[in-house]
All heavy atoms as an XYZ file, in Angstrom:
765
protein
N      64.238    106.547    133.208
C      64.222    107.440    132.050
C      65.660    107.762    131.652
O      66.501    108.095    132.468
C      63.453    108.709    132.416
C      63.383    109.689    131.286
C      62.677    110.964    131.722
C      62.670    111.913    130.557
N      63.205    113.194    130.846
N      65.912    107.680    130.362
C      67.254    107.965    129.844
C      67.484    109.475    129.825
O      66.576    110.244    129.539
C      67.374    107.396    128.426
C      68.742    107.531    127.809
S      70.080    106.730    128.709
C      69.564    105.050    128.693
N      68.691    109.877    130.135
C      69.040    111.299    130.139
C      68.935    111.873    128.731
O      69.247    111.201    127.747
C      70.450    111.480    130.665
N      68.498    113.110    128.656
C      68.436    113.773    127.360
C      69.851    114.184    126.939
O      70.769    114.222    127.750
C      67.550    115.012    127.434
O      68.194    116.014    128.208
N      70.006    114.518    125.682
C      71.309    114.960    125.180
C      71.775    116.194    125.947
O      72.935    116.294    126.324
C      71.211    115.258    123.679
C      72.513    115.676    123.070
C      73.504    114.744    122.827
C      72.759    117.002    122.761
C      74.716    115.129    122.278
C      73.956    117.394    122.213
C      74.936    116.442    121.967
N      70.845    117.115    126.217
C      71.192    118.338    126.948
C      71.657    118.016    128.364
O      72.616    118.608    128.863
C      70.008    119.307    126.990
C      69.659    119.909    125.641
C      68.895    118.956    124.723
O      68.309    117.958    125.195
O      68.902    119.205    123.500
N      70.993    117.060    129.015
C      71.407    116.655    130.361
C      72.795    116.028    130.336
O      73.615    116.269    131.220
C      70.413    115.661    130.966
C      69.079    116.292    131.313
O      69.031    117.529    131.483
O      68.089    115.548    131.407
N      73.064    115.223    129.324
C      74.385    114.599    129.211
C      75.469    115.652    129.022
O      76.566    115.529    129.563
C      74.409    113.608    128.037
C      73.567    112.354    128.211
C      73.491    111.602    126.894
C      74.108    111.465    129.305
N      75.168    116.695    128.266
C      76.143    117.769    128.040
C      76.423    118.560    129.311
O      77.536    119.039    129.509
C      75.635    118.732    126.962
S      75.618    118.046    125.313
N      75.419    118.704    130.150
C      75.577    119.513    131.365
C      76.263    118.768    132.495
O      76.693    119.373    133.455
C      74.216    119.999    131.845
C      73.712    121.200    131.093
C      72.539    121.823    131.812
N      71.342    120.996    131.725
C      70.464    121.037    130.730
N      70.659    121.861    129.734
N      69.409    120.267    130.728
N      76.346    117.464    132.411
C      76.937    116.690    133.503
C      78.366    117.129    133.732
O      79.130    117.339    132.810
C      76.902    115.205    133.173
C      75.513    114.658    133.309
C      75.439    113.210    133.039
N      76.413    112.490    133.828
C      76.741    111.241    133.590
N      76.204    110.601    132.594
N      77.622    110.619    134.333
N      78.734    117.234    134.967
C      80.102    117.630    135.278
C      80.590    116.917    136.530
O      81.164    117.519    137.409
C      80.221    119.149    135.426
C      79.381    119.698    136.562
O      78.574    118.932    137.131
O      79.534    120.877    136.881
N      80.352    115.613    136.592
C      80.827    114.853    137.744
C      82.347    114.992    137.772
O      83.010    114.616    136.826
C      80.515    113.362    137.633
C      79.314    113.041    136.785
O      79.093    113.750    135.803
O      78.637    112.078    137.098
N      82.857    115.510    138.825
C      84.298    115.737    138.861
C      84.945    114.960    140.000
O      85.931    115.374    140.563
C      84.640    117.240    138.929
C      83.892    117.935    140.035
C      84.385    117.906    137.607
C      84.238    119.401    140.173
N      84.372    113.807    140.304
C      84.975    112.897    141.262
C      85.413    111.653    140.508
O      84.638    111.063    139.790
C      83.983    112.521    142.360
C      83.595    113.723    143.205
O      84.479    114.573    143.423
O      82.440    113.808    143.620
N      86.647    111.254    140.650
C      87.149    110.075    139.966
C      88.603    110.246    139.596
O      89.188    111.316    139.751
N      89.183    109.176    139.082
C      90.623    109.196    138.804
C      90.983    109.794    137.452
O      92.143    110.087    137.208
C      91.177    107.778    138.900
O      90.542    106.953    137.949
N      90.026    109.981    136.575
C      90.313    110.499    135.234
C      89.697    111.878    135.021
O      89.441    112.281    133.906
C      89.790    109.536    134.172
C      90.412    108.196    134.256
N      91.674    107.939    133.806
C      89.963    107.041    134.787
C      91.969    106.686    134.036
N      90.943    106.115    134.625
N      89.481    112.596    136.100
C      88.772    113.861    135.997
C      89.674    115.078    136.124
O      89.191    116.192    136.208
C      87.668    113.928    137.046
C      88.223    113.883    138.451
O      89.414    113.680    138.631
N      87.375    114.044    139.437
N      90.980    114.866    136.124
C      91.920    115.978    136.274
C      92.998    115.852    135.211
O      93.554    114.783    135.000
C      92.568    115.968    137.677
C      93.616    117.043    137.799
C      91.529    116.122    138.754
N      93.271    116.930    134.539
C      94.365    116.976    133.580
C      95.673    116.951    134.362
O      95.872    117.732    135.283
C      94.256    118.247    132.738
C      95.338    118.376    131.697
C      95.366    117.539    130.590
C      96.326    119.334    131.812
C      96.342    117.651    129.634
C      97.320    119.456    130.859
C      97.318    118.619    129.776
O      98.291    118.736    128.826
N      96.555    116.022    134.019
C      97.806    115.861    134.748
C      98.886    116.784    134.191
O      99.341    116.612    133.072
C      98.282    114.409    134.679
C      97.400    113.441    135.425
C      97.353    113.708    136.926
O      98.379    114.132    137.504
O      96.283    113.506    137.513
N      99.242    117.760    134.993
C     100.281    118.709    134.634
C     100.667    119.444    135.913
O      99.788    119.818    136.684
C      99.744    119.681    133.579
C     100.773    120.672    133.114
O     101.287    121.464    133.894
N     101.061    120.642    131.826
N     101.964    119.680    136.154
C     102.361    120.379    137.387
C     101.716    121.755    137.543
O     101.405    122.172    138.655
C     103.877    120.512    137.254
C     104.285    119.486    136.273
C     103.107    119.276    135.363
N     101.494    122.454    136.454
C     100.884    123.775    136.535
C      99.422    123.714    136.974
O      98.926    124.623    137.622
C     101.006    124.507    135.206
C     102.437    124.808    134.753
C     102.432    125.428    133.374
C     103.140    125.694    135.756
N      98.749    122.632    136.620
C      97.354    122.473    137.007
C      97.240    122.433    138.524
O      96.381    123.076    139.118
C      96.745    121.202    136.372
C      95.399    120.872    136.974
C      96.628    121.368    134.873
N      98.127    121.663    139.155
C      98.070    121.546    140.611
C      98.307    122.882    141.294
O      97.751    123.155    142.345
C      99.093    120.519    141.088
C      98.717    119.112    140.682
C      99.728    118.110    141.130
C      99.298    116.732    140.641
N     100.286    115.741    140.800
N      99.119    123.712    140.679
C      99.431    125.010    141.284
C      98.402    126.090    140.997
O      98.085    126.890    141.864
C     100.785    125.505    140.763
C     101.917    125.178    141.685
C     103.172    125.822    141.194
N     103.959    124.723    140.635
C     104.968    124.866    139.807
N     105.325    126.052    139.409
N     105.615    123.829    139.373
N      97.921    126.142    139.761
C      97.174    127.323    139.340
C      95.719    127.101    138.927
O      94.970    128.065    138.839
C      97.898    127.996    138.172
C      99.314    128.376    138.496
C     100.385    127.749    137.885
C      99.572    129.360    139.441
C     101.684    128.093    138.186
C     100.879    129.715    139.751
C     101.932    129.074    139.126
O     103.212    129.421    139.444
N      95.329    125.877    138.644
C      93.982    125.650    138.102
C      92.995    125.257    139.194
O      93.332    124.538    140.129
C      94.022    124.566    137.032
N      91.770    125.702    139.034
C      90.701    125.276    139.938
C      90.320    123.836    139.591
O      90.663    123.318    138.517
C      89.485    126.181    139.771
O      88.916    125.987    138.486
N      89.589    123.210    140.485
C      89.108    121.849    140.258
C      88.268    121.795    138.979
O      88.410    120.889    138.162
C      88.288    121.413    141.475
C      87.818    120.003    141.453
C      87.095    119.679    142.754
C      86.589    118.266    142.767
N      85.853    117.937    143.996
N      87.422    122.798    138.799
C      86.557    122.837    137.614
C      87.358    123.018    136.329
O      87.067    122.387    135.315
C      85.522    123.962    137.763
C      84.511    123.737    138.859
C      85.017    124.076    140.272
O      86.118    124.643    140.405
O      84.307    123.765    141.230
N      88.370    123.885    136.358
C      89.176    124.117    135.150
C      90.007    122.880    134.804
O      90.139    122.531    133.629
C      90.092    125.332    135.339
C      90.897    125.657    134.098
S      89.918    125.899    132.607
C      89.408    127.559    132.816
N      90.538    122.200    135.803
C      91.311    120.994    135.502
C      90.413    119.908    134.921
O      90.855    119.099    134.114
C      92.062    120.494    136.729
O      91.174    120.082    137.730
N      89.131    119.906    135.305
C      88.195    118.948    134.725
C      87.957    119.226    133.246
O      87.815    118.295    132.450
C      86.865    118.965    135.485
C      85.837    118.047    134.893
C      85.992    116.672    134.976
C      84.738    118.548    134.233
C      85.059    115.815    134.411
C      83.791    117.706    133.673
C      83.953    116.337    133.762
N      87.944    120.499    132.856
C      87.710    120.861    131.458
C      88.722    120.181    130.531
O      88.392    119.782    129.418
C      87.748    122.401    131.284
C      87.800    122.802    129.825
C      86.555    123.039    131.976
N      89.964    120.013    130.994
C      91.025    119.428    130.171
C      91.282    117.962    130.509
O      92.229    117.369    130.017
C      92.306    120.240    130.327
C      92.085    121.653    129.936
C      91.962    122.731    130.750
C      91.910    122.146    128.598
N      91.718    123.865    130.012
C      91.679    123.536    128.686
C      91.904    121.556    127.343
C      91.465    124.337    127.572
C      91.687    122.357    126.233
C      91.480    123.722    126.357
N      90.444    117.360    131.319
C      90.658    115.995    131.795
C      90.345    114.947    130.732
O      89.584    115.203    129.792
C      89.789    115.728    133.011
O      88.424    115.656    132.634
N      90.911    113.741    130.898
C      90.564    112.644    129.984
C      89.066    112.323    129.990
O      88.492    112.054    128.937
C      91.379    111.466    130.524
C      92.521    112.087    131.250
C      91.975    113.358    131.830
N      88.439    112.370    131.152
C      87.012    112.087    131.221
C      86.217    113.070    130.373
O      85.350    112.678    129.590
C      86.520    112.129    132.671
C      85.033    111.883    132.874
C      84.625    110.508    132.358
C      84.671    112.027    134.344
N      86.516    114.332    130.474
C      85.816    115.352    129.684
C      86.079    115.145    128.186
O      85.175    115.266    127.363
C      86.267    116.748    130.137
C      85.629    117.881    129.388
C      84.188    118.070    129.778
C      83.650    119.348    129.166
N      82.287    119.599    129.547
N      87.321    114.816    127.840
C      87.667    114.596    126.433
C      86.870    113.439    125.844
O      86.229    113.585    124.799
C      89.165    114.322    126.300
C      89.594    113.939    124.894
C      91.086    113.766    124.759
C      91.590    112.571    125.485
N      93.009    112.296    125.248
N      86.875    112.287    126.509
C      86.168    111.130    125.970
C      84.661    111.317    125.998
O      83.962    110.889    125.091
C      86.582    109.853    126.714
C      87.960    109.385    126.335
C      89.010    109.539    127.214
C      88.201    108.826    125.097
C      90.291    109.128    126.867
C      89.467    108.404    124.730
C      90.519    108.561    125.623
N      84.149    111.961    127.048
C      82.716    112.229    127.112
C      82.307    113.174    125.975
O      81.260    112.995    125.358
C      82.344    112.822    128.463
C      80.852    112.944    128.630
C      80.486    113.579    129.926
N      80.694    112.662    131.022
C      80.818    113.047    132.277
N      80.783    114.314    132.596
N      80.975    112.159    133.230
N      83.130    114.168    125.681
C      82.828    115.101    124.586
C      82.807    114.375    123.251
O      81.913    114.607    122.424
C      83.845    116.250    124.566
O      83.768    116.951    125.812
C      83.583    117.212    123.426
N      83.767    113.486    123.016
C      83.755    112.700    121.779
C      82.458    111.913    121.668
O      81.833    111.866    120.613
C      84.937    111.741    121.733
C      86.264    112.374    121.481
C      86.529    113.659    121.094
C      87.530    111.741    121.614
N      87.876    113.856    120.993
C      88.523    112.705    121.298
C      87.944    110.467    121.986
C      89.882    112.420    121.324
C      89.290    110.195    122.011
C      90.245    111.154    121.683
N      82.063    111.288    122.763
C      80.850    110.481    122.727
C      79.604    111.348    122.532
O      78.663    110.936    121.856
C      80.755    109.622    123.979
C      81.813    108.526    123.920
C      81.852    107.663    125.111
N      82.844    106.610    124.916
C      82.819    105.460    125.532
N      81.851    105.192    126.382
N      83.753    104.566    125.307
N      79.601    112.536    123.115
C      78.479    113.454    122.866
C      78.416    113.829    121.388
O      77.326    113.950    120.815
C      78.616    114.705    123.733
C      78.324    114.523    125.219
C      78.761    115.752    126.003
C      76.851    114.232    125.447
N      79.559    114.001    120.766
C      79.587    114.289    119.331
C      79.042    113.112    118.528
O      78.298    113.304    117.562
C      81.008    114.630    118.884
C      81.542    115.972    119.363
C      83.034    116.095    119.062
C      80.780    117.113    118.734
N      79.400    111.891    118.915
C      78.879    110.705    118.221
C      77.360    110.632    118.362
O      76.662    110.284    117.404
C      79.504    109.422    118.771
C      80.977    109.297    118.557
C      81.749    109.950    117.636
C      81.866    108.471    119.296
N      83.067    109.575    117.766
C      83.165    108.662    118.779
C      81.708    107.592    120.358
C      84.279    108.005    119.267
C      82.822    106.930    120.845
C      84.083    107.132    120.303
N      76.844    110.942    119.553
C      75.395    110.925    119.775
C      74.721    111.985    118.904
O      73.698    111.723    118.260
C      75.065    111.137    121.266
C      75.536    109.932    122.082
C      73.573    111.378    121.460
C      75.575    110.177    123.589
N      75.287    113.175    118.866
C      74.728    114.251    118.037
C      74.773    113.860    116.560
O      73.805    114.093    115.815
C      75.491    115.548    118.269
N      75.858    113.255    116.121
C      75.982    112.823    114.731
C      74.943    111.753    114.399
O      74.258    111.838    113.375
C      77.387    112.301    114.454
C      77.634    111.730    113.061
C      77.437    112.801    111.996
C      79.028    111.131    112.977
N      74.815    110.753    115.269
C      73.841    109.684    115.034
C      72.419    110.245    114.995
O      71.606    109.847    114.150
C      73.960    108.608    116.117
N      72.127    111.184    115.873
C      70.797    111.810    115.901
C      70.535    112.580    114.611
O      69.457    112.467    114.009
C      70.671    112.740    117.126
O      70.918    111.979    118.315
C      69.301    113.373    117.205
N      71.506    113.341    114.161
C      71.352    114.112    112.915
C      71.213    113.176    111.714
O      70.384    113.423    110.822
C      72.542    115.043    112.727
N      72.000    112.117    111.682
C      71.910    111.169    110.569
C      70.544    110.482    110.549
O      69.973    110.267    109.475
C      73.029    110.138    110.672
C      74.398    110.716    110.357
C      75.524    109.729    110.526
O      75.399    108.778    111.335
O      76.547    109.903    109.854
N      70.020    110.151    111.733
C      68.680    109.548    111.812
C      67.652    110.524    111.256
O      66.769    110.130    110.489
C      68.352    109.194    113.262
C      66.993    108.565    113.442
C      66.760    108.230    114.914
C      65.531    107.416    115.085
N      64.308    108.003    115.240
N      67.743    111.794    111.635
C      66.808    112.812    111.145
C      66.909    112.980    109.635
O      65.929    113.340    108.974
C      67.060    114.145    111.846
C      66.667    114.146    113.311
C      67.095    115.398    114.058
O      67.684    116.317    113.438
O      66.851    115.452    115.275
N      68.086    112.723    109.074
C      68.275    112.832    107.627
C      67.853    111.566    106.877
O      67.946    111.505    105.657
C      69.741    113.159    107.314
C      70.187    114.558    107.721
C      71.697    114.703    107.549
C      69.443    115.607    106.897
N      67.421    110.546    107.629
C      66.889    109.355    106.990
C      67.793    108.145    106.989
O      67.421    107.118    106.427
N      68.963    108.235    107.597
C      69.811    107.057    107.671
C      69.171    106.033    108.602
O      68.411    106.386    109.501
C      71.214    107.418    108.162
C      72.183    107.851    107.055
C      71.839    109.219    106.548
C      73.597    107.784    107.539
N      69.501    104.770    108.385
C      68.886    103.676    109.136
C      69.533    103.545    110.514
O      70.326    102.641    110.769
C      69.018    102.376    108.348
C      68.222    101.246    108.965
O      67.290    101.540    109.732
O      68.551    100.078    108.688
N      69.210    104.472    111.400
C      69.696    104.462    112.780
C      68.454    104.489    113.666
O      67.605    105.368    113.526
C      70.586    105.680    113.072
C      71.822    105.639    112.169
C      70.987    105.730    114.542
C      72.673    106.881    112.220
N      68.367    103.516    114.554
C      67.173    103.423    115.402
C      67.332    104.255    116.667
O      68.448    104.568    117.095
C      66.906    101.960    115.778
O      67.910    101.507    116.671
N      66.205    104.576    117.262
C      66.212    105.290    118.543
C      66.895    104.443    119.607
O      67.569    104.972    120.492
C      64.786    105.624    118.971
O      64.202    106.504    118.049
N      66.738    103.126    119.513
C      67.379    102.224    120.475
C      68.904    102.317    120.374
O      69.598    102.275    121.391
C      66.930    100.775    120.246
C      65.477    100.517    120.584
C      64.508    100.993    119.506
O      64.904    101.126    118.313
O      63.348    101.257    119.857
N      69.417    102.440    119.175
C      70.864    102.577    119.003
C      71.368    103.879    119.629
O      72.418    103.899    120.277
C      71.236    102.518    117.519
C      71.067    101.144    116.919
C      71.232    101.151    115.416
O      70.622    101.968    114.727
N      72.052    100.247    114.917
N      70.620    104.941    119.458
C      71.005    106.226    120.051
C      70.931    106.143    121.571
O      71.829    106.629    122.271
C      70.148    107.370    119.488
C      70.460    107.552    117.999
C      70.386    108.667    120.257
C      69.566    108.507    117.258
N      69.898    105.501    122.092
C      69.793    105.326    123.545
C      70.940    104.477    124.082
O      71.450    104.730    125.174
C      68.442    104.711    123.921
C      67.268    105.645    123.686
C      67.409    106.977    124.396
O      67.784    106.998    125.584
O      67.159    108.020    123.755
N      71.369    103.489    123.321
C      72.519    102.664    123.727
C      73.787    103.513    123.794
O      74.584    103.379    124.733
C      72.705    101.494    122.755
C      73.894    100.612    123.054
C      73.771     99.807    124.333
O      72.651     99.642    124.850
O      74.820     99.341    124.823
N      73.984    104.378    122.802
C      75.127    105.300    122.856
C      75.068    106.157    124.118
O      76.072    106.330    124.814
C      75.144    106.202    121.620
C      75.576    105.596    120.301
C      75.323    106.583    119.161
C      77.033    105.201    120.337
N      73.892    106.684    124.420
C      73.737    107.531    125.611
C      74.021    106.752    126.890
O      74.634    107.286    127.813
C      72.320    108.117    125.663
C      72.065    109.184    124.639
C      70.636    109.696    124.763
C      70.306    110.758    123.754
N      68.913    111.242    123.895
N      73.589    105.502    126.937
C      73.767    104.712    128.157
C      75.233    104.342    128.400
O      75.611    104.022    129.520
C      72.915    103.445    128.106
O      73.460    102.507    127.208
N      76.041    104.403    127.362
C      77.446    104.007    127.481
C      78.403    105.191    127.519
O      79.622    105.023    127.421
C      77.824    103.094    126.305
C      77.047    101.804    126.257
C      77.296    100.953    127.482
O      78.418    100.815    127.942
N      76.234    100.382    128.022
N      77.887    106.371    127.702
C      78.710    107.579    127.602
C      79.897    107.579    128.566
O      80.972    108.071    128.246
C      77.865    108.854    127.745
C      78.650    110.052    127.260
C      77.362    109.039    129.154
C      77.805    111.262    126.980
N      79.718    107.009    129.746
C      80.811    106.991    130.723
C      81.441    105.618    130.890
O      82.255    105.414    131.784
C      80.310    107.502    132.075
C      80.020    108.985    132.044
O      80.778    109.725    131.382
O      79.037    109.413    132.670
N      81.100    104.684    130.028
C      81.679    103.347    130.084
C      82.943    103.333    129.218
O      82.933    102.905    128.076
C      80.666    102.308    129.597
C      81.181    100.902    129.758
O      82.177    100.665    130.434
N      80.508     99.963    129.124
N      84.027    103.822    129.787
C      85.268    104.030    129.042
C      86.298    102.998    129.477
O      86.540    102.812    130.667
C      85.794    105.459    129.276
C      84.759    106.476    128.778
C      87.145    105.669    128.591
C      84.991    107.886    129.270
N      86.890    102.322    128.531
C      87.970    101.374    128.812
C      89.264    102.175    128.893
O      89.910    102.452    127.881
C      88.034    100.322    127.708
C      89.079     99.259    127.959
O      89.958     99.463    128.828
O      89.025     98.215    127.283
N      89.640    102.568    130.111
C      90.779    103.472    130.301
C      92.101    102.844    129.883
O      92.977    103.540    129.373
C      90.825    103.954    131.748
C      89.662    104.833    132.068
C      88.591    104.533    132.845
C      89.428    106.152    131.567
N      87.713    105.589    132.866
C      88.194    106.596    132.096
C      90.137    107.001    130.724
C      87.666    107.852    131.823
C      89.603    108.255    130.449
C      88.385    108.660    130.991
N      92.264    101.541    130.069
C      93.510    100.878    129.662
C      93.662    100.931    128.141
O      94.743    101.233    127.629
C      93.538     99.442    130.158
C      93.704     99.326    131.657
C      93.682     97.886    132.136
O      93.903     96.977    131.310
O      93.449     97.685    133.333
N      92.590    100.626    127.438
C      92.617    100.674    125.971
C      92.867    102.103    125.479
O      93.646    102.326    124.560
C      91.296    100.133    125.413
C      91.232    100.118    123.911
C      91.897     99.144    123.181
C      90.506    101.081    123.218
C      91.844     99.125    121.790
C      90.443    101.078    121.837
C      91.114    100.095    121.132
O      91.063    100.093    119.764
N      92.210    103.070    126.111
C      92.384    104.476    125.726
C      93.830    104.904    125.912
O      94.401    105.555    125.050
C      91.453    105.366    126.529
N      94.427    104.524    127.038
C      95.828    104.878    127.308
C      96.758    104.238    126.280
O      97.712    104.869    125.806
C      96.218    104.470    128.715
N      96.448    103.014    125.917
C      97.240    102.305    124.916
C      97.180    103.019    123.565
O      98.198    103.201    122.895
C      96.689    100.882    124.789
C      97.539     99.929    123.996
C      96.890     98.555    123.995
O      96.804     97.930    125.079
O      96.462     98.124    122.906
N      95.998    103.444    123.168
C      95.835    104.146    121.891
C      96.528    105.502    121.899
O      97.123    105.901    120.903
C      94.348    104.333    121.562
C      93.690    103.064    121.145
C      94.318    102.559    119.870
C      93.671    101.350    119.333
N      94.369    100.819    118.160
N      96.459    106.215    123.018
C      97.099    107.516    123.113
C      98.621    107.370    122.994
O      99.290    108.176    122.347
C      96.711    108.220    124.439
C      97.592    109.434    124.694
C      95.248    108.625    124.391
N      99.172    106.323    123.578
C     100.622    106.090    123.513
C     101.090    105.819    122.092
O     102.220    106.128    121.748
C     101.002    104.906    124.403
C     100.954    105.220    125.868
C     101.275    104.026    126.744
O     101.822    103.025    126.216
O     100.971    104.076    127.940
N     100.227    105.270    121.262
C     100.612    104.906    119.892
C     100.289    105.985    118.866
O     100.407    105.761    117.674
C      99.948    103.588    119.502
C     100.504    102.432    120.257
N      99.809    101.844    121.293
C     101.686    101.787    120.182
C     100.545    100.867    121.794
N     101.680    100.812    121.134
N      99.859    107.151    119.328
C      99.549    108.204    118.355
C     100.550    109.331    118.433
O     101.319    109.476    119.303
C      98.143    108.788    118.592
O      98.039    109.294    119.915
C      97.090    107.759    118.325
């Protein structure tokens, strides 16, 4: 069964290499949970949650978006190409 939008929003897996905002102050003063809030993983996951919400709303408004397309977005929420993301961030 595919996770619901609400379940995807509540996820807070904080194990991994992209789950901590890199800053000297974070290591000194922030909790593990707070550093996750500002992490790259949280940022990209939030963007993808917004895309899922947008696609769902557009489908409800009658745009030609299938349920399968929305499920595909949900299934790829954590499939992030970190090298490409880092490259794009460097060029902005």
